[in-house]
N, C-alpha and C positions, 0 to 999 in steps of 0.2 A: 443508637437504640444498642446498633445488636454492641457484644461483650458479653461480660453476664447480667443476668437479673437473678434475686433473689429475694424471695417471699416466705413471710415466716406466717403464722398461725395455733394458738394455743384453741385445741381441741378437750372437749372436758370429758376421755375415753382414753382406753387403755395404750399401749404402744401397739399390743395384738389383735385389737376392734384399726382400729386405724390404719396398720397394717393389710388387713383383710379388707380395708373398706377400697386400697390406692390395688391391690393383687389380684385378687378374686373381680371374673368378669360378674355373677351375680351381685356383685355390689358394687363394682366399677361404670356400668349401668345406667344406676339410677341416678347421679348426679354429672352436674355439670355440662356437657353438649351430649350426654347420654349414649352416649357411640360404647357399643364392646372393646373392651381390651383384653385381649387376652396374653399372657404373657408368660416362658418357661424359662422360673425361674434358674438357672444352670445359668453358668460363664458361658458367652455365644450362643445363651437361648433365643429365640425369638421372638418380637413385641409387635405385634397388629390391634392398633388401635381402628375399629371397624366403624365406618359412619352409620347415623341414627338413621332411619327409614324416611326421614323429610328432608336430609342433607343428598341420598341416593337420588330421591325424585328431585329434587333442583340440577342433578346435574354429577354429582359430588361421585369420587369412584367405593368404592368398595369397603376397604383400604386403607384409610384416609392418612392411618399416624403408621407407621415400619419405624423398627428399628432392634437391637439388639441387650441383653444380657448384658454386661460388663463384671459386675457381680450384686450380687443379696447375701443380706447379713441380715436374715430374720428375729427379730420385729426391726431393725435399728436403720438398716442402710437399705436401700438402691441404688442401681447408677446404673445408667442402660445407654444409647446412641436414641436419638431420637429427629428422624428427619419426616415430615410436613409436607402428605404426594397431593394437597387438596388442589392444589393447583400447580403447573408447570414450574411459573415463579421458584415459589417453595418449596417444590421440590427438586430445583436444577440446584439449592446451593444447597445439599444434602447433608448428613452427618453432624448434628448438636449433640453434645451429652446433659444428659437431663439426670439431681437427685435428688434425692429424697431420703430426709435426715428425720428421725423420730427419737424422740430423747425426756422417756418420764419424767414430767415437773408434782412439785407439791397438788393433797387435793385430787387425785383423780384426770391433773389434767399435765396434757402430752403440746411440747411447741413437734411439728411439724414444718420442717424445713427447707424448700424445693427453690434450690437452682439451678440455672440453667444457663448452659456458656452454650452463647449463640456466633462469636466471634466469625465473621464470615458468612452473616446468614439475615439478612438485614430487613429481611421482607415476612418474616416471622418471625423478629425480634418486635418490629411494629404487629405483627398477628398475636402473642404471646402478651402483649404490654398491655394490649385491651384497648388497640386505639382504633380500632375499627368495629368499636363495640353498635354505635350509632348507627350504621350501616347494615345492622343482623348479624355480626359473627362476633357476637359473644365477645365478655368482658376476659375473654385469655386467663392465668392462671389465679390473680387477685379474685376473678366470678369462677373458680372452678375448685379452689379452695374453702371459698365464705358458702358455696354450697357444699362441698361434704363436710365440712364446720356444723351447718343445717343439719345435716340426713342428722348425721351422729348423736346431736347433740339433743334432736327430740323429733327425727323417727320423717323427718317429712323433710324434702330437698326443694328446691325452688319452683316452682309450677306445681308444685304437689295440692 
């Protein structure tokens, strides 16, 4: 399961709007796991994914994900490192690489491709693939991207 995982979704929104939804904490806390992600979009800038209040109440650390921006080319490409800090097993796997690529298509539809390089991170690979969905750990990248699509196209995320 470790290696490279690639997820692609088509969203009826501009690349700029999707970029904002990914990189703005006021947007990115509205979908997926509902944790606020703060990004300093300069190369070497910090990435901090904060746990939502329910996760913290269940014992998760305040910062659930950390990393560093490698490349930011708004609104086309974001490359960052990614380390899951939710439990000692995933934290010990170290940093992986995460890439968001946006490509404007026809009729106001933009493709968003998320590539997660997970070599050496088998626990994280299983988590982001959604293998623990039935245990309450969410559906990984497919679920996050589906929720993002719903939010941008309808104005409502899952559970709204």
